[in-house]
C-alpha positions in Angstrom: 101.7 110.4 102.4 103.4 112.2 105.0 101.0 114.3 107.1 101.9 118.0 107.9 101.4 118.0 111.6 103.8 118.5 114.4 105.4 115.4 116.0 107.5 114.3 118.8 109.4 111.7 116.6 112.9 113.2 116.1 114.0 113.0 112.4 116.0 116.2 112.8 118.2 115.9 115.8 116.0 118.3 117.5 116.0 115.9 120.8 119.2 117.6 122.0 117.6 121.1 121.9 114.4 119.9 123.4 116.2 118.2 126.2 118.4 121.4 126.9 115.2 123.6 126.9 113.3 121.4 129.1 116.2 121.2 131.5 116.3 125.0 131.5 112.7 125.2 132.4 113.2 122.7 135.4 116.4 124.6 136.7 114.4 127.8 137.3 113.0 126.4 140.5 109.8 128.4 140.2 111.3 131.5 139.0 109.3 132.9 135.9 111.0 132.4 132.6 110.1 133.1 128.9 111.7 131.3 126.0 111.3 132.3 122.2 111.6 129.4 119.7 112.2 131.3 116.4 112.6 130.2 112.9 110.8 130.5 109.6 107.7 128.9 108.3 107.9 125.1 108.1 111.4 124.7 110.0 110.1 122.6 112.9 109.1 125.1 115.7 105.9 123.2 116.5 107.6 119.8 116.6 110.3 121.2 118.7 108.0 122.7 121.3 105.9 119.5 121.4 109.2 117.6 122.1 109.9 120.2 125.1 106.5 119.6 126.6 106.8 115.8 126.4 110.1 116.0 128.3 108.8 117.9 131.1 106.9 115.2 132.9 110.1 113.5 133.8 111.2 116.5 136.1 107.8 116.4 138.0 108.0 116.2 141.9 104.4 115.5 142.9 104.8 116.9 146.4 106.9 119.8 145.4 106.1 120.6 141.8 104.0 119.4 139.0 104.3 120.9 135.4 100.8 121.9 134.0 101.1 122.2 130.2 98.8 124.8 128.5 99.1 124.9 124.7 97.5 128.1 123.1 97.0 128.4 119.4 95.9 132.1 118.7 95.4 131.2 115.1 92.3 129.0 116.1 90.6 131.9 117.8 91.1 134.4 115.0 87.8 136.1 114.0 86.0 134.0 116.7 87.2 135.2 119.9 89.9 137.7 121.0 93.1 136.0 121.5 93.7 137.8 124.6 90.4 136.7 126.3 90.9 133.2 125.0 94.3 132.8 126.5 93.2 134.2 130.0 90.2 131.9 129.7 92.2 128.7 129.1 94.6 129.5 131.9 91.6 130.2 134.3 89.9 127.0 133.4 92.9 124.9 133.9 93.7 126.4 137.3 89.9 125.7 138.2 90.3 122.1 137.0 93.4 121.7 139.3 91.8 123.2 142.3 88.5 121.3 142.0 89.5 118.7 144.8 90.0 121.4 147.5 87.3 123.4 148.6 89.2 126.5 149.7 91.5 126.6 146.7 88.3 126.1 144.4 86.8 129.2 146.0 90.1 131.2 145.1 90.1 129.6 141.5 86.4 130.8 140.9 87.4 134.3 142.2 90.3 134.3 139.7 87.7 133.5 137.0 85.5 136.5 138.2 88.6 138.7 137.6 89.2 137.2 134.2 85.6 137.8 133.3 85.9 141.5 134.6 89.2 141.9 132.3 87.3 140.4 129.3 84.5 142.8 129.7 87.0 145.8 129.9 88.4 144.6 126.6 85.0 145.1 125.0 85.4 148.8 125.5 82.5 151.2 125.0 79.7 151.2 127.6 81.0 148.0 129.2 84.3 149.6 130.0 82.8 152.8 131.1 80.4 150.9 133.4 83.1 149.0 135.1 85.5 151.9 135.4 82.7 154.1 137.0 80.5 151.6 138.6 77.6 153.5 137.2 75.5 151.8 134.5 76.1 153.4 131.2 73.8 152.5 128.3 71.8 149.2 127.6 75.1 147.2 127.9 76.0 148.7 131.4 72.6 148.1 132.6 72.8 144.5 131.6 76.1 144.1 133.3 74.7 145.4 136.6 71.6 143.3 136.2 73.3 140.2 135.5 76.3 140.8 137.5 76.8 137.0 138.2 79.6 137.1 135.7 81.5 138.6 138.6 80.2 136.2 141.1 80.7 132.6 142.0 78.4 130.2 143.7 79.0 130.0 147.4 81.3 132.9 147.6 80.8 135.2 150.6 80.2 138.9 150.6 83.7 139.4 151.7 87.1 140.9 150.6 89.7 139.2 148.6 91.3 137.7 151.8 88.0 136.4 153.4 86.7 133.2 152.1 84.9 132.2 155.3 82.3 134.8 155.5 78.5 134.2 155.1 78.0 132.0 151.8 74.7 133.5 151.3 75.8 137.2 150.8 77.4 136.7 147.3 80.7 138.4 146.5 80.7 141.2 143.8 83.6 142.7 142.1 81.4 145.3 140.6 79.4 147.4 142.9 77.0 150.1 141.8 78.3 153.6 141.7 81.8 152.5 143.0 84.6 152.9 140.4 87.4 150.4 140.2 91.0 150.8 139.4 91.9 148.8 136.3 95.6 148.7 137.1 94.6 147.6 140.5 92.4 144.7 139.1 95.2 143.6 136.9 97.7 143.4 139.9 95.0 141.6 141.8 94.6 139.1 139.1 98.4 138.5 138.9 98.7 138.2 142.6 95.6 135.7 143.0 97.0 133.6 140.1 100.5 133.4 141.6 99.1 132.7 144.9 97.2 129.7 143.5 100.1 128.3 141.7 102.1 128.3 144.8 99.3 126.5 146.9 98.7 124.2 144.0 102.4 123.3 143.9 102.3 123.5 140.0 104.3 125.4 137.6 102.2 126.6 134.7 104.0 126.2 131.3 102.2 127.9 128.4 103.3 127.1 125.1 102.1 129.6 122.5 102.3 128.3 118.7 101.2 129.4 115.3 101.7 133.0 116.3 103.2 133.7 112.8 100.1 132.4 111.1 97.9 135.1 112.6 97.0 138.4 111.2 99.1 141.2 112.7 96.1 142.4 115.0 95.7 138.9 116.5 99.6 138.4 117.0 99.8 141.7 118.9 96.7 141.0 121.0 98.2 137.6 121.9 101.5 139.3 123.0 99.7 141.9 125.0 97.7 139.1 126.8 100.9 137.5 127.7 102.3 140.4 129.4 99.4 139.9 132.1 100.7 136.6 132.8 104.5 137.0 132.3 107.1 136.9 135.0 104.9 135.4 137.6 106.3 133.0 140.0 105.8 129.3 138.9 105.1 130.4 135.4 106.9 129.9 132.1 106.1 130.9 128.5 107.5 129.2 125.5 106.6 131.2 122.3 107.0 129.8 118.7 107.2 132.4 116.0 109.1 133.8 113.1 111.0 136.8 114.3 110.5 138.5 111.0 106.9 138.2 111.1 106.7 139.5 114.7 108.7 142.6 113.6 106.2 143.1 110.7 103.1 142.8 113.0 104.7 145.3 115.4 105.3 147.8 112.4 101.7 147.4 111.3 100.4 147.8 115.0 102.3 151.1 115.2 101.8 152.3 111.6 102.4 156.1 111.4 104.7 156.4 114.4 107.9 156.0 112.3 108.8 152.9 114.3 112.4 151.6 113.4 113.3 148.0 112.9 115.4 148.2 116.2 112.3 149.3 118.1 110.2 146.5 116.4 113.0 144.1 117.6 113.1 145.3 121.1 109.3 144.9 121.4 109.7 141.1 121.3 113.0 141.1 123.0 111.4 142.6 126.2 109.0 139.7 126.3 111.7 136.9 125.9 114.4 136.1 128.1 116.1 133.3 126.4 115.9 133.4 122.5 116.2 129.9 121.0 116.6 129.7 117.2 115.7 126.5 115.4 118.9 125.3 113.7 119.0 125.5 109.9 119.4 122.2 108.2 122.6 121.5 106.0 123.2 118.8 103.5 123.9 116.1 106.1 120.6 116.8 108.1 118.6 117.1 104.9 119.9 113.8 103.8 119.1 112.1 107.1 115.5 113.7 107.1 114.8 112.5 103.6 116.2 109.1 104.4 114.0 108.6 107.4 110.9 109.8 105.7 111.5 107.3 102.8 112.1 104.6 105.3 108.8 105.6 107.1 107.0 105.2 103.8 108.5 101.9 103.0 107.7 100.6 106.6 104.1 101.9 106.1 103.8 100.0 102.6 105.0 96.8 104.2 108.5 96.3 102.6 110.7 97.6 105.3 110.5 95.9 108.6 109.8 97.5 112.0 113.1 96.3 113.7 115.2 98.0 110.9 113.0 101.1 110.9 113.3 101.5 114.8 117.1 100.9 114.7 117.3 103.8 112.0 115.2 106.0 114.2 117.8 105.7 117.0 121.1 105.4 114.7 120.5 108.5 112.6 120.0 111.1 115.3 122.9 109.7 117.2 125.0 110.2 113.9 123.8 113.7 113.6 124.8 114.5 117.1 128.4 113.5 116.4 128.4 115.1 112.8 130.8 117.9 114.1 133.6 115.5 114.2 133.1 114.2 110.6 130.4 111.3 111.4 128.6 112.0 108.1 125.4 110.5 107.0 127.0 108.5 104.1 125.8 106.3 101.6 127.4 103.2 103.4 125.8 104.4 106.6 122.3 104.5 105.1 122.8 101.2 103.2 124.0 99.6 106.5 120.6 100.5 108.0 118.4 99.2 105.2 120.6 96.2 104.2 122.9 96.2 101.3 121.1 93.4 99.5 117.7 95.3 99.5 118.0 96.9 96.1 114.6 98.7 96.5 115.6 100.3 99.8 119.2 101.0 98.5 117.6 102.8 95.6 115.5 105.1 97.9 118.7 105.8 100.0 120.6 106.7 97.0 117.6 109.1 95.9 117.8 110.9 99.5 121.7 111.2 99.0 121.2 112.8 95.5 118.3 115.1 96.5 119.8 116.5 99.6 122.4 118.8 98.2 120.0 120.2 95.7 117.1 120.7 98.0 119.5 122.3 100.4 121.0 124.7 97.8 117.8 125.7 96.1 116.4 128.9 97.2 112.9 127.7 96.5 113.3 124.8 99.0 116.4 125.7 101.2 116.2 122.4 103.2 112.9 123.6 104.7 111.6 120.2 106.3 107.9 121.1 105.5 108.8 121.7 101.7 111.1 118.7 101.5 108.0 116.6 102.9 105.7 118.3 100.4 108.1 117.6 97.7 108.1 113.8 98.5 104.2 113.9 98.8 103.9 115.2 95.1 106.3 112.5 93.9 104.7 109.6 95.7 101.2 110.9 94.6 102.1 110.9 91.0 103.6 107.5 91.7 100.2 106.3 92.9 98.5 107.7 89.8 100.6 105.9 87.3 99.7 102.4 87.6 95.8 103.0 87.0 96.9 104.9 83.8 99.1 101.9 82.6 102.2 104.0 83.1 105.5 102.2 84.6 107.9 104.7 86.1 110.4 104.7 88.9 110.1 106.9 92.0 113.6 108.2 91.2 112.5 109.3 87.6 109.5 111.2 89.1 111.8 112.7 91.7 114.3 113.9 89.2 111.7 115.6 87.1 109.8 117.3 90.0 113.1 118.5 91.4 113.5 120.4 88.1 110.0 121.7 88.3 110.5 122.9 91.7 113.8 124.6 91.4 114.1 125.8 87.7 110.4 125.9 86.3 111.6 127.7 83.3 114.0 124.8 82.2 111.2 122.4 83.0 108.7 124.3 80.7 111.4 124.5 77.9 112.1 120.8 78.1 108.4 120.1 78.1 107.8 121.8 75.0 110.6 119.9 73.4 108.9 116.6 74.4 105.8 117.6 72.6 107.8 118.1 69.4 109.2 114.6 69.3 107.1 111.7 68.3 108.7 109.2 70.7 108.7 111.6 73.6 112.7 111.6 73.7 114.6 114.8 73.8 118.0 114.7 71.9 119.0 118.1 73.6 118.6 116.4 77.0 120.5 113.4 76.0 123.3 115.8 74.5 123.3 117.8 77.8 123.6 114.8 80.1 126.5 113.5 78.0 128.2 117.0 78.0 128.1 117.3 81.9 129.9 113.9 82.2 132.5 115.0 79.7 132.9 118.5 81.2 131.8 120.2 77.9 129.9 123.3 78.0 126.1 123.4 78.0 124.0 124.9 75.3 120.5 126.4 75.3 118.0 125.8 77.0 120.5 124.6 79.8 122.1 127.1 82.0 125.7 126.8 82.9 125.1 126.8 86.5 125.8 124.4 89.7 122.2 123.3 90.0 121.7 122.4 86.3 124.9 120.4 86.1 124.1 118.4 89.3 120.6 117.9 88.1 121.7 116.4 84.8 124.0 114.1 86.6 121.4 112.6 88.8 120.4 109.0 88.1 118.6 107.8 86.1 119.3 109.7 82.9 116.2 111.1 81.3 117.6 111.8 77.8 117.1 108.2 76.6 113.6 107.5 77.8 110.0 108.5 76.5 109.2 111.3 78.7 105.5 111.6 77.8 104.4 109.4 80.6 106.4 111.5 83.0 104.9 114.8 81.8 101.5 113.4 81.7 101.5 112.8 85.5 103.0 116.3 86.1 100.0 118.1 84.5 99.3 119.6 88.1 102.3 122.1 87.4 101.8 122.8 83.6 99.5 122.0 80.7 100.8 119.1 78.5 99.8 119.0 74.9 101.7 116.1 73.1 99.8 116.6 69.9 99.6 114.1 67.1 96.3 112.7 68.1 94.8 113.4 64.7 98.2 113.5 62.6 99.4 110.9 60.1 103.1 110.0 60.1 103.7 112.4 57.2 101.9 115.0 59.2 104.2 114.6 62.3 107.2 114.6 60.0 106.1 117.9 58.5 105.5 119.2 62.1 109.0 118.3 63.1 110.5 119.9 59.8 108.7 123.1 60.6 110.0 123.4 63.9 113.6 123.5 62.6 112.9 125.4 59.4 114.7 128.7 58.8 113.9 129.2 55.2 112.2 127.5 52.3 114.0 124.4 50.7 113.1 121.6 48.5 112.9 118.9 51.3 110.6 121.1 53.1 108.3 121.6 50.1 108.4 117.8 49.5 107.3 117.2 53.1 104.4 119.7 52.7 103.2 118.1 49.6 103.4 114.6 51.2 101.4 115.5 54.1 98.4 117.1 52.0 96.3 120.3 52.8 94.5 118.8 55.9 97.7 117.4 57.8 99.6 120.6 56.6 97.0 122.6 58.5 97.3 120.5 61.6 101.2 120.7 61.3 100.9 124.6 61.0 98.9 124.9 64.3 101.2 122.6 66.2 104.5 124.0 65.0 103.3 127.5 65.5 102.2 126.7 69.0 105.5 125.0 70.0 107.7 127.7 68.5 106.0 130.5 70.5 108.3 130.6 73.6 111.3 131.4 71.2 109.4 133.7 68.6 110.9 137.2 68.6 108.9 138.6 65.7 112.1 139.9 64.3 113.6 137.1 62.3 112.5 135.5 58.9 112.8 131.9 60.8 109.8 133.1 62.9 107.3 133.3 60.1 108.9 130.9 57.6 106.6 128.2 58.3 103.4 130.3 57.6 104.9 131.4 54.2 106.1 128.1 53.0 102.9 126.3 53.9 100.9 128.9 52.0 103.0 128.6 48.9 102.0 125.0 48.4 98.5 125.0 49.8 97.0 128.7 49.3 93.9 127.5 51.0 95.8 127.6 54.3 96.3 131.5 53.8 93.2 132.4 56.1 94.7 130.4 58.9 98.0 131.8 58.5 96.6 135.4 58.4 94.8 134.7 61.6 98.0 133.5 63.3 100.0 136.4 62.0 97.5 138.9 63.3 98.1 137.8 67.0 101.6 139.4 66.7 102.4 141.8 69.6 102.9 145.0 67.6 105.5 146.2 70.0 107.6 143.3 69.2 107.6 143.4 65.5 111.0 144.0 63.8 111.6 145.4 60.3 113.5 142.2 59.3 110.3 140.1 58.5 108.5 142.9 56.3 110.0 142.0 53.0 109.1 138.3 53.0 105.6 139.0 54.2 104.9 141.8 51.7 105.7 139.1 49.0 102.9 137.2 50.2 99.4 138.5 49.0 97.6 137.1 51.8 99.8 138.9 54.4 99.4 142.6 53.0 96.1 143.4 54.9 98.0 142.6 58.1 100.8 144.9 57.1 98.4 147.6 56.3 97.0 147.3 59.9 100.5 147.3 61.4 101.3 150.5 59.3 98.4 152.3 61.0 98.8 150.9 64.5 100.3 153.2 67.2 102.3 150.6 69.0 104.2 149.6 66.0 108.0 150.8 65.8 108.8 153.5 63.2 111.4 151.3 61.4 108.7 148.8 60.8 106.3 151.3 59.4 109.1 152.8 57.2 109.8 149.2 55.9 106.1 148.7 55.1 105.7 152.0 53.4 108.9 151.4 51.3 107.6 148.1 50.1 104.2 149.6 49.3 106.1 152.3 47.4 107.9 149.5 45.3 111.3 150.0 46.7 
């Protein structure tokens, strides 16, 4: 299985972007900068910022500048601690750790933490904020703050002003003095000044990577952005924010709900925080093919049938090919086969699978070449593959992938074909075989196949499924749909009757003979199965919709109660007058017609048809 965590291994040619972003951070020479990495869910934002962070160490100059990486994930703090407080505390703790070896800087770092504590208390609001603003204890919380004022003190600090670290260590420094109000704007500026001074003296550039912002609730997302404002645009600081722009706009609209905020204003809110917008590139067919191929190679390497040397060579060669794809160096079948070895049929088959899947997963609106969704697609396929052997099922990965592709991209067609599998005693679908042949011949497709690009390309994918027993394949796909292949308690005669009922449009001698040959018990089972399988196409307006009930009851009247029960399930609003004459001719069906005649949801033409039959017309 492929994990869903971010990585620094480059499968998507993001290394070029990461190099450029890291270089941009280095070229600021201490000037503040903020970079926004934007893109939708699962496109690789987290991996990209991890690659940037990994590259920054190469630019370090120990005597002049060291990059200190702080990664902040507000999603982790949601509902536990305010994101604003958590970010300030993480930054303060990191600065304190860096200053630990220098006594003078350590004192300043502790004073910085005092100011962070103060700002965190102000954030609580109520009695705490009132006490801090006025210097007068307000309520129980205010009295507790004054009594336990050590949250604003650090061990060994003198009773001095900000600039006097050398005064008497026994006096104690207190940011909060009784009956002396403070200026919150002044404290915020003092915090910024103190942090900027420490960064300069420590010779470090603080780089804060903010990730998973678009997983947060709007309140948490906005609180994080508000806390970033306290740290933004300080010398020797940089922010890299990874978020979905559309989500941020939505969070801003929720935050300012009722103010009539426009899309432009919502966009400007984020733009004011970001100096350099960086959009994660969308994947095309070429990139999707490369990604799928590398994932399959990774799996083969983990399973022990693809050696490390060839895998390492592919990890280098594929990104290099993607970097020059603009001039026509595509990730072709020949290129992929050269990496795995033309003589390795198993690996060549997997590379062919990557090439076949890439265009369809790129064009599909349900996948859209999203790296996370493509990875999950392969996880499902290989999980089913692992479940096959213990159940005595032999299937190729390619067969499983082709079927899951249909489930993912056209669920209605997958369900329609699944219903056809249950109606065939050998699990083969004649309609699928005919459709696969029609596509190769350029002939039009018939129901249930749609005449669109995806369906045609899917039908052409290898292997062809029209000639194989699909019951094992659908048995493994029960995580997406319930599968009932039936025939557990049916004789060959019962199965034959079931299949005849599925195609019957009226009574005839062969159908009557099939009913008689099956016997009453098997005929009852066939009624249940055929009625269930025909449900998706039943309109309740055509004689063909009910003919199986009528013909079975003609031969075996004891099945009338079962037929009456099935008929009574009809959605009254869908019933058409065309089925009334045939039903009225069946004694067992007349009580149901009487019920329909009195039902409020039945259409007037249907009621008129019932009344006309009752009147003898």
